[in-house]
Structures are given as structure tokens and as C-alpha cells.
C-alpha positions as a Markdown table, in Angstrom:
| # | Residue | x | y | z |
|---|---|---|---|---|
| 1 | Met | -32.6 | 12.4 | 5.7 |
| 2 | Lys | -31.9 | 13.7 | 2.2 |
| 3 | Glu | -30.2 | 16.7 | 3.8 |
| 4 | Lys | -27.7 | 14.4 | 5.6 |
| 5 | Phe | -27.0 | 12.5 | 2.4 |
| 6 | Glu | -26.3 | 15.7 | 0.5 |
| 7 | Gln | -23.9 | 16.8 | 3.2 |
| 8 | Leu | -22.1 | 13.5 | 2.6 |
| 9 | Leu | -22.1 | 14.2 | -1.2 |
| 10 | His | -20.7 | 17.7 | -0.6 |
| 11 | Met | -17.9 | 16.2 | 1.4 |
| 12 | Val | -17.2 | 13.5 | -1.2 |
| 13 | Glu | -17.0 | 16.2 | -3.9 |
| 14 | Arg | -14.7 | 18.4 | -1.9 |
| 15 | Lys | -12.3 | 15.6 | -1.0 |
| 16 | Arg | -12.6 | 14.0 | -4.5 |
| 17 | Ala | -13.3 | 10.7 | -2.7 |
| 18 | Thr | -13.9 | 7.5 | -4.6 |
| 19 | Asp | -15.4 | 5.5 | -1.7 |
| 20 | Val | -17.0 | 6.1 | 1.7 |
| 21 | His | -16.5 | 3.5 | 4.4 |
| 22 | Phe | -19.0 | 3.1 | 7.2 |
| 23 | Thr | -18.8 | 1.1 | 10.4 |
| 24 | Leu | -21.9 | 0.9 | 12.6 |
| 25 | Met | -21.3 | -0.4 | 16.1 |
| 26 | Gln | -23.5 | 0.1 | 19.2 |
| 27 | His | -25.6 | 2.7 | 17.3 |
| 28 | Arg | -22.6 | 4.8 | 16.6 |
| 29 | Leu | -21.5 | 5.4 | 13.0 |
| 30 | His | -17.8 | 5.7 | 12.1 |
| 31 | Val | -17.2 | 7.3 | 8.6 |
| 32 | Gln | -14.0 | 7.3 | 6.5 |
| 33 | Val | -13.4 | 8.5 | 2.9 |
| 34 | Arg | -10.8 | 7.3 | 0.5 |
| 35 | Gly | -9.0 | 10.1 | -1.2 |
| 36 | Trp | -5.5 | 10.8 | -2.4 |
| 37 | Asn | -3.9 | 10.1 | 1.0 |
| 38 | Gly | -5.8 | 6.9 | 1.7 |
| 39 | Leu | -8.6 | 6.6 | 4.3 |
| 40 | Glu | -9.4 | 9.7 | 6.2 |
| 41 | Thr | -11.8 | 9.7 | 9.3 |
| 42 | Ile | -14.6 | 12.2 | 9.1 |
| 43 | Gln | -16.2 | 13.8 | 12.2 |
| 44 | Asn | -19.7 | 15.0 | 11.5 |
| 45 | Ala | -22.7 | 14.6 | 13.8 |
| 46 | Ala | -25.0 | 14.5 | 10.8 |
| 47 | Phe | -23.5 | 11.2 | 9.8 |
| 48 | Asp | -25.4 | 8.9 | 12.1 |
| 49 | Glu | -27.3 | 5.6 | 12.2 |
| 50 | Gly | -30.2 | 7.2 | 10.5 |
| 51 | Leu | -28.0 | 8.0 | 7.5 |
| 52 | Phe | -26.7 | 4.4 | 7.4 |
| 53 | Cys | -30.3 | 3.0 | 7.4 |
| 54 | Tyr | -31.3 | 5.5 | 4.7 |
| 55 | Leu | -28.5 | 4.3 | 2.4 |
| 56 | Lys | -29.7 | 0.7 | 3.0 |
| 57 | Tyr | -33.2 | 1.7 | 2.2 |
| 58 | Ile | -32.5 | 3.6 | -1.1 |
| 59 | Ser | -30.2 | 0.7 | -2.1 |
| 60 | Asn | -33.2 | -1.6 | -1.9 |
| 61 | Leu | -31.5 | -3.8 | 0.7 |
| 62 | Asp | -33.4 | -6.1 | 3.1 |
| 63 | Leu | -33.5 | -3.9 | 6.2 |
| 64 | Gly | -34.3 | -6.9 | 8.4 |
| 65 | Asn | -31.3 | -8.9 | 7.3 |
| 66 | Thr | -28.4 | -7.9 | 9.5 |
| 67 | Leu | -26.4 | -11.2 | 9.2 |
| 68 | Gln | -25.7 | -11.6 | 5.4 |
| 69 | Pro | -23.7 | -9.6 | 2.9 |
| 70 | Gln | -25.9 | -7.5 | 0.6 |
| 71 | Ser | -25.3 | -4.9 | -2.2 |
| 72 | Gly | -27.5 | -2.7 | -4.2 |
| 73 | Asn | -27.3 | 0.2 | -6.7 |
| 74 | Phe | -29.2 | 3.5 | -6.8 |
| 75 | Gln | -29.2 | 6.8 | -8.5 |
| 76 | Tyr | -29.5 | 10.3 | -7.1 |
| 77 | Glu | -29.7 | 13.7 | -8.7 |
| 78 | Phe | -27.2 | 16.1 | -7.2 |
| 79 | Arg | -26.3 | 19.6 | -8.5 |
| 80 | Gln | -28.4 | 18.9 | -11.6 |
| 81 | Glu | -26.3 | 15.8 | -12.4 |
| 82 | Leu | -27.5 | 12.2 | -12.1 |
| 83 | Leu | -25.1 | 10.2 | -10.0 |
| 84 | Tyr | -24.9 | 6.4 | -9.7 |
| 85 | Phe | -23.9 | 4.6 | -6.6 |
| 86 | Arg | -23.3 | 1.1 | -5.3 |
| 87 | Phe | -23.8 | 0.4 | -1.6 |
| 88 | Ser | -22.2 | -2.9 | -0.3 |
| 89 | Leu | -23.0 | -4.2 | 3.2 |
| 90 | Leu | -20.9 | -6.7 | 5.1 |
| 91 | Pro | -22.2 | -7.4 | 8.6 |
| 92 | Thr | -20.5 | -9.2 | 11.5 |
| 93 | Leu | -21.8 | -10.4 | 14.8 |
| 94 | Glu | -20.8 | -7.1 | 16.5 |
| 95 | Lys | -21.0 | -4.5 | 13.8 |
| 96 | Gln | -22.2 | -3.6 | 10.3 |
| 97 | Thr | -19.7 | -2.4 | 7.8 |
| 98 | Ala | -20.4 | -0.9 | 4.4 |
| 99 | Val | -18.8 | 0.9 | 1.4 |
| 100 | Leu | -20.5 | 3.5 | -0.8 |
| 101 | Arg | -18.9 | 3.9 | -4.2 |
| 102 | Val | -19.7 | 6.7 | -6.7 |
| 103 | Leu | -19.8 | 4.9 | -10.0 |
| 104 | Asn | -19.8 | 7.7 | -12.6 |
| 105 | Asn | -17.4 | 10.2 | -11.0 |
| 106 | His | -14.6 | 9.4 | -13.4 |
| 107 | Lys | -13.4 | 12.2 | -15.5 |
| 108 | Glu | -13.4 | 11.3 | -19.2 |
| 109 | Ile | -10.0 | 11.4 | -20.7 |
| 110 | Ser | -9.0 | 11.1 | -24.3 |
| 111 | Leu | -6.7 | 8.3 | -25.4 |
| 112 | Glu | -3.9 | 10.7 | -26.2 |
| 113 | Asp | -4.0 | 12.1 | -22.6 |
| 114 | Leu | -3.7 | 8.8 | -20.8 |
| 115 | Ser | 0.1 | 8.8 | -20.6 |
| 116 | Leu | 2.9 | 11.4 | -20.6 |
| 117 | Asp | 5.0 | 8.9 | -22.5 |
| 118 | Ser | 4.6 | 9.2 | -26.3 |
| 119 | Lys | 5.7 | 5.6 | -26.9 |
| 120 | Gln | 3.0 | 4.3 | -24.5 |
| 121 | Thr | 0.4 | 6.5 | -26.2 |
| 122 | Ala | 1.5 | 4.9 | -29.5 |
| 123 | Ser | 0.9 | 1.5 | -27.9 |
| 124 | Phe | -2.7 | 2.4 | -26.9 |
| 125 | Leu | -3.4 | 3.7 | -30.5 |
| 126 | Asn | -2.0 | 0.4 | -31.9 |
| 127 | Trp | -4.4 | -1.6 | -29.6 |
| 128 | Thr | -7.4 | 0.2 | -31.2 |
| 129 | Lys | -6.3 | -1.2 | -34.5 |
| 130 | Thr | -5.7 | -4.8 | -33.3 |
| 131 | Arg | -8.3 | -7.3 | -34.5 |
| 132 | Ser | -7.9 | -10.3 | -32.2 |
| 133 | Gly | -6.0 | -11.4 | -29.1 |
| 134 | Leu | -6.0 | -10.8 | -25.4 |
| 135 | Ile | -5.0 | -7.5 | -23.8 |
| 136 | Val | -4.8 | -7.5 | -19.9 |
| 137 | Leu | -4.6 | -4.5 | -17.6 |
| 138 | Ser | -3.5 | -5.0 | -14.0 |
| 139 | Gly | -3.3 | -2.8 | -11.0 |
| 140 | Pro | -4.9 | -2.3 | -7.6 |
| 141 | Thr | -8.4 | -0.8 | -7.0 |
| 142 | Gly | -8.4 | 2.9 | -7.9 |
| 143 | Ser | -5.4 | 2.7 | -10.2 |
| 144 | Gly | -7.3 | 4.0 | -13.3 |
| 145 | Lys | -7.9 | 0.8 | -15.1 |
| 146 | Thr | -11.6 | 1.7 | -15.9 |
| 147 | Thr | -10.6 | 5.1 | -17.3 |
| 148 | Thr | -7.9 | 3.6 | -19.5 |
| 149 | Leu | -10.2 | 0.9 | -20.8 |
| 150 | His | -13.0 | 3.3 | -21.5 |
| 151 | Ala | -10.8 | 5.6 | -23.5 |
| 152 | Ile | -9.6 | 2.7 | -25.7 |
| 153 | Leu | -13.0 | 1.2 | -26.1 |
| 154 | Lys | -14.6 | 4.5 | -27.0 |
| 155 | Arg | -12.0 | 5.1 | -29.7 |
| 156 | Ile | -12.5 | 1.6 | -31.2 |
| 157 | Ala | -16.3 | 2.0 | -31.2 |
| 158 | Gln | -16.3 | 5.5 | -32.7 |
| 159 | Glu | -13.6 | 5.2 | -35.3 |
| 160 | Asn | -13.3 | 1.6 | -36.4 |
| 161 | Arg | -17.0 | 0.8 | -36.8 |
| 162 | Leu | -16.7 | -2.3 | -34.7 |
| 163 | His | -19.3 | -3.8 | -32.4 |
| 164 | Val | -17.9 | -3.4 | -28.8 |
| 165 | Val | -19.6 | -5.1 | -25.9 |
| 166 | Ser | -18.5 | -4.8 | -22.2 |
| 167 | Leu | -19.5 | -7.0 | -19.2 |
| 168 | Glu | -18.9 | -5.1 | -16.0 |
| 169 | Asp | -19.5 | -5.3 | -12.2 |
| 170 | Pro | -20.4 | -2.5 | -11.7 |
| 171 | Ile | -20.6 | -0.2 | -14.7 |
| 172 | Glu | -18.5 | 2.7 | -13.6 |
| 173 | Ile | -18.4 | 4.9 | -16.7 |
| 174 | Phe | -21.6 | 5.0 | -18.8 |
| 175 | Asp | -21.1 | 5.3 | -22.5 |
| 176 | Asp | -23.7 | 4.9 | -25.3 |
| 177 | Ser | -21.0 | 4.4 | -28.0 |
| 178 | Tyr | -20.9 | 0.7 | -27.1 |
| 179 | Leu | -23.1 | -2.0 | -25.4 |
| 180 | Gln | -22.6 | -2.3 | -21.7 |
| 181 | Leu | -23.9 | -5.2 | -19.7 |
| 182 | Gln | -24.2 | -5.2 | -15.9 |
| 183 | Ile | -23.3 | -8.3 | -13.8 |
| 184 | Asn | -26.1 | -9.4 | -11.5 |
| 185 | Glu | -25.0 | -12.4 | -9.6 |
| 186 | Ala | -28.0 | -12.4 | -7.3 |
| 187 | Gly | -30.1 | -12.8 | -10.5 |
| 188 | Gly | -27.9 | -15.5 | -11.9 |
| 189 | Phe | -26.2 | -13.2 | -14.5 |
| 190 | Thr | -22.6 | -14.1 | -13.6 |
| 191 | Tyr | -19.5 | -13.4 | -15.7 |
| 192 | Glu | -19.7 | -16.9 | -17.1 |
| 193 | Glu | -23.4 | -16.5 | -18.1 |
| 194 | Gly | -22.7 | -13.0 | -19.4 |
| 195 | Ile | -19.9 | -14.1 | -21.7 |
| 196 | Lys | -22.3 | -16.7 | -23.2 |
| 197 | Glu | -25.0 | -14.1 | -23.7 |
| 198 | Leu | -22.7 | -11.4 | -25.2 |
| 199 | Leu | -21.3 | -13.9 | -27.8 |
| 200 | Arg | -24.8 | -14.0 | -29.2 |
| 201 | His | -24.6 | -10.3 | -30.0 |
| 202 | Asp | -22.0 | -10.8 | -32.7 |
| 203 | Pro | -19.2 | -8.7 | -31.0 |
| 204 | Asp | -15.9 | -7.7 | -32.6 |
| 205 | Val | -14.4 | -6.5 | -29.3 |
| 206 | Ile | -15.2 | -7.8 | -25.8 |
| 207 | Met | -14.3 | -6.2 | -22.5 |
| 208 | Ile | -14.7 | -8.3 | -19.4 |
| 209 | Gly | -14.4 | -6.2 | -16.2 |
| 210 | Glu | -12.2 | -8.7 | -14.3 |
| 211 | Ile | -10.9 | -12.2 | -14.4 |
| 212 | Arg | -12.0 | -13.7 | -11.1 |
| 213 | Asp | -11.8 | -17.5 | -11.6 |
| 214 | Pro | -10.4 | -20.2 | -13.8 |
| 215 | Ser | -13.7 | -20.7 | -15.7 |
| 216 | Thr | -13.8 | -17.1 | -16.8 |
| 217 | Ala | -10.2 | -17.1 | -17.8 |
| 218 | Arg | -10.6 | -20.2 | -20.0 |
| 219 | Met | -13.7 | -18.7 | -21.6 |
| 220 | Leu | -11.8 | -15.5 | -22.4 |
| 221 | Leu | -9.0 | -17.5 | -23.9 |
| 222 | Arg | -11.4 | -19.4 | -26.2 |
| 223 | Cys | -13.0 | -16.1 | -27.3 |
| 224 | Ala | -9.5 | -14.7 | -28.2 |
| 225 | Leu | -8.5 | -17.9 | -30.0 |
| 226 | Ser | -11.7 | -17.7 | -32.0 |
| 227 | Gly | -10.8 | -14.3 | -33.5 |
| 228 | His | -12.2 | -11.7 | -31.0 |
| 229 | Leu | -10.3 | -8.9 | -29.4 |
| 230 | Ile | -10.6 | -9.2 | -25.6 |
| 231 | Phe | -9.8 | -6.6 | -23.0 |
| 232 | Thr | -9.9 | -7.5 | -19.3 |
| 233 | Thr | -8.3 | -6.7 | -15.9 |
| 234 | Ile | -6.6 | -8.7 | -13.2 |
| 235 | His | -5.3 | -7.8 | -9.8 |
| 236 | Ala | -1.5 | -8.0 | -9.9 |
| 237 | Lys | 1.4 | -5.8 | -8.9 |
| 238 | Cys | 3.2 | -5.7 | -12.3 |
| 239 | Cys | 3.0 | -7.2 | -15.8 |
| 240 | Ser | 5.1 | -10.3 | -15.1 |
| 241 | Glu | 2.9 | -11.1 | -12.0 |
| 242 | Ala | -0.2 | -10.7 | -14.2 |
| 243 | Ile | 1.0 | -13.4 | -16.5 |
| 244 | Lys | 1.8 | -15.6 | -13.6 |
| 245 | Arg | -1.8 | -15.1 | -12.3 |
| 246 | Leu | -3.2 | -16.1 | -15.7 |
| 247 | Leu | -1.1 | -19.3 | -15.6 |
| 248 | Glu | -2.3 | -20.0 | -12.1 |
| 249 | Phe | -5.8 | -19.9 | -13.4 |
| 250 | Gly | -4.9 | -23.0 | -15.4 |
| 251 | Leu | -4.3 | -21.5 | -18.8 |
| 252 | Arg | -1.9 | -23.5 | -20.9 |
| 253 | Arg | 1.4 | -21.6 | -21.4 |
| 254 | Glu | 1.6 | -22.2 | -25.2 |
| 255 | Glu | -2.0 | -21.0 | -25.8 |
| 256 | Leu | -1.5 | -18.0 | -23.6 |
| 257 | Tyr | 1.7 | -17.1 | -25.5 |
| 258 | His | -0.1 | -17.3 | -28.9 |
| 259 | Thr | -3.1 | -15.3 | -27.6 |
| 260 | Leu | -1.6 | -12.4 | -25.5 |
| 261 | Ser | -1.2 | -9.2 | -27.5 |
| 262 | Ala | -0.2 | -6.9 | -24.6 |
| 263 | Val | -0.1 | -6.7 | -20.8 |
| 264 | Cys | -0.3 | -3.4 | -18.9 |
| 265 | Ala | 0.3 | -2.5 | -15.2 |
| 266 | Gln | -0.6 | 0.9 | -13.9 |
| 267 | Arg | -0.8 | 3.2 | -10.9 |
| 268 | Leu | -2.6 | 6.5 | -10.4 |
| 269 | Tyr | -1.2 | 9.4 | -8.5 |
| 270 | Lys | -1.7 | 13.1 | -7.9 |
| 271 | Arg | 0.7 | 15.1 | -10.1 |
| 272 | Lys | 3.2 | 16.9 | -8.0 |
| 273 | Gly | 2.3 | 20.5 | -7.1 |
| 274 | Thr | -1.2 | 20.2 | -8.7 |
| 275 | Gln | -4.6 | 18.7 | -8.2 |
| 276 | Glu | -4.4 | 16.8 | -11.5 |
| 277 | Arg | -4.0 | 13.0 | -11.7 |
| 278 | Val | -1.3 | 11.2 | -13.6 |
| 279 | Cys | -1.2 | 7.6 | -14.5 |
| 280 | Ile | 2.1 | 5.6 | -14.6 |
| 281 | Tyr | 2.2 | 2.6 | -16.9 |
| 282 | Glu | 4.3 | -0.5 | -17.6 |
| 283 | Ile | 3.5 | -2.1 | -21.0 |
| 284 | Leu | 4.6 | -5.5 | -22.4 |
| 285 | Glu | 4.1 | -6.0 | -26.1 |
| 286 | Gln | 5.4 | -8.6 | -28.5 |
| 287 | Asn | 9.1 | -8.3 | -28.0 |
| 288 | Glu | 8.8 | -8.3 | -24.2 |
| 289 | Leu | 6.3 | -11.2 | -24.3 |
| 290 | Asp | 8.6 | -13.2 | -26.5 |
| 291 | Ala | 11.4 | -12.7 | -24.0 |
| 292 | Tyr | 9.2 | -13.6 | -21.1 |
| 293 | Phe | 7.8 | -16.8 | -22.5 |
| 294 | His | 11.1 | -18.0 | -24.1 |
| 295 | Glu | 13.6 | -16.9 | -21.5 |
| 296 | Glu | 11.5 | -16.7 | -18.3 |
| 297 | Gln | 12.5 | -13.1 | -17.8 |
| 298 | Leu | 12.0 | -9.6 | -19.3 |
| 299 | Pro | 14.8 | -7.9 | -21.1 |
| 300 | Gln | 16.5 | -5.9 | -18.4 |
| 301 | Gln | 18.1 | -3.1 | -20.5 |
| 302 | Gln | 15.2 | -2.4 | -22.8 |
| 303 | His | 12.3 | -2.7 | -20.4 |
| 304 | Arg | 11.3 | -0.8 | -17.2 |
| 305 | Asp | 8.9 | -2.6 | -14.9 |
| 306 | Ile | 6.1 | -0.6 | -13.1 |
| 307 | Phe | 8.3 | 0.1 | -10.0 |
| 308 | Gln | 11.1 | 1.5 | -12.2 |
| 309 | Glu | 8.6 | 3.6 | -14.1 |
| 310 | Ile | 7.2 | 5.0 | -10.8 |
| 311 | Gln | 10.8 | 5.7 | -9.5 |
| 312 | Leu | 11.5 | 7.5 | -12.8 |
| 313 | Ala | 8.4 | 9.6 | -12.4 |
| 314 | Val | 9.6 | 10.6 | -8.9 |
| 315 | Ser | 13.1 | 11.5 | -10.1 |
| 316 | Lys | 11.6 | 13.7 | -12.9 |
| 317 | Gly | 9.4 | 15.6 | -10.4 |
| 318 | Ile | 6.1 | 14.2 | -11.9 |
| 319 | Val | 5.1 | 12.3 | -8.7 |
| 320 | Ala | 6.0 | 13.3 | -5.2 |
| 321 | Gln | 8.0 | 10.7 | -3.2 |
| 322 | Glu | 5.5 | 10.6 | -0.4 |
| 323 | Glu | 2.8 | 9.7 | -3.0 |
| 324 | Ala | 4.8 | 6.9 | -4.5 |
| 325 | Val | 6.2 | 5.4 | -1.3 |
| 326 | Ile | 3.2 | 3.1 | -0.8 |
| 327 | Asp | 4.2 | 1.3 | -4.1 |
| 328 | Leu | 7.9 | 1.5 | -3.4 |
| 329 | Pro | 8.3 | 0.2 | 0.2 |
| 330 | His | 12.0 | 0.0 | -0.2 |
| 331 | Ala | 12.3 | 3.7 | -1.1 |
| 332 | Gln | 13.1 | 5.9 | 1.9 |
């Protein structure tokens, strides 16, 4: 069965896939991989029900439980490199679906190489010198948020002699320059419990993988108000929507205004004509945040939202139109 799994890994490597989707129905396995062009169906006789069961087994899932969602992590040595995986199972009455994610396949990028825009790079550098406040990154899954955060946290930990602690689910980039804690909800180690625990480690900088509920949002706000620098992510299309989501979690507008240091939205694309990736950012800092909270809108002439930034990248030939159209549904 290892041979079949390694065939799968060769395919993941070749297609630079981030996730593999499985659907098992009537003993037939349907496989799709998520790459640059979305989900692609894979036809390979080796990818069968036996492979699906093997993935459940090495993920330490309950093989007899076919009715409840389960997830598990495992590691596997491939091409003399230790890879980490998460396998998430979601069964229904008629079929079993699952997603396999490669957790440590992110290419490490220096802070200076995150953006093609020198002003945005300057913003990232300024964040590494910030001592307190809340910095929120937004974007869909696969938009590069983890890579951006890792580059910033690594710089803070290595150059500023500050104690950095992250709370993640799952840990996707392993780095021994700062303390990383793994969420384990099945074991009772939730984001809420994790925040309580990491505060006992005397942190200067805290990274919380994602704001998922009002309770976590309120705890992060209190941490920021008490003098910590907080980084986190939220699912939102653009910066202004990210702020609205925070307010929807019940945070008081005045407290959020005095706590937010920056908001960032981002998308990740293949650079036109190459196999390299390029990240497009929208960033709100103090001037834009002042305008948003006082005037209920962003300064139109001085600021470009994420959609305008993407369109600019298309017009400059950095990103192909067909790559960006998923984020610009009105663009034909």
C-alpha cells in the first residue's frame, strides 16, 4: 500500500497540489487535486478503496466509525524529507469524503520577498517593530496567509529578541525560532483554552491561527489591550469586510478602533509566464483605519482595495486575466 501512497505523493509533487480530495462511493474512489487551476480529477487505477483505508489507518482514525467526522495527523518520509499531513474525513449516508493536506510544503519566503510593492514591504517591516495592537490578515484558503505570517513572525523572533508564541490548527510551517502550539479540540485544547495557556508563557507576540467565534475574538482583543502584539486571520474578501466581520463577532467599535494596528487582505496567483507564485495585497494602516472608523468608508483616491490591486496586477502583466477572473467576477 505504501507504493500506492507514494504514487499519490509523486502526483502531488508534480502538480504542486495543496490538497487531495477523495470521495468513496460504492467501493469506487474518486480523486481530485487542488492546484493552480482549481480542482482537477485524477484517473489512476492505483487510487482505490485500499488507499483510502490505508490513509485512515495511518491517520489513526477509527476504522469502524463510518458515520462521524474524524481527522488525524501523520508524518511520512518521502525523498529523504519528512512530510506532515492532515487527513480529514466527512462521511454521509451514501459516501465517505475526505481531504488530505500536506502541511509543510510551503516554500519559505523572506519578508522582503512577500510583495512586489516596496511600500507594502515597508509596512511588513514596520509590523515587526510594533510592540502592541492587533494585526489581522484576511483571505480565502490557499491565499498565502500562513506564509506571510511565518515570514513576519520569524523576523520578529530572530531580530527583536521577543518571545513569540503561535496557536495553530494545524501547524503548517514548522519553525524552531518561536513556540508553536497545536490545537487539539478532541483533547479539549481549543483556541480558547490555548490562549489561556500561552498567556502563562510570558509572550510578547501572539499569533492565533484563526478567529472562529466571538469568544476567541474577545480574548484576542483583551490580549491586545493588555499590551501584547497579536496577529491573527479571518475569512473575508477584503479589508473592510474583515473589520465588519470583527464587529459582527460582538467587538465594541471604539475598542476595536483603538486596538487595530493594521488589516491586510491577500490573494495568491501564479505569476504570468512562470511557475512562480506572486501574492497581491491590500493593506490598511492608521490613516485608512482612521478614515474607515470616522467616515464609514476608505479614502477613494489614496487607497486601492484588493480587487483594484488585482486588476492593477493584471494590467501590468504580473497576473494573467484567466488567473484573476475568479476574484473579479465582473471582469470579462
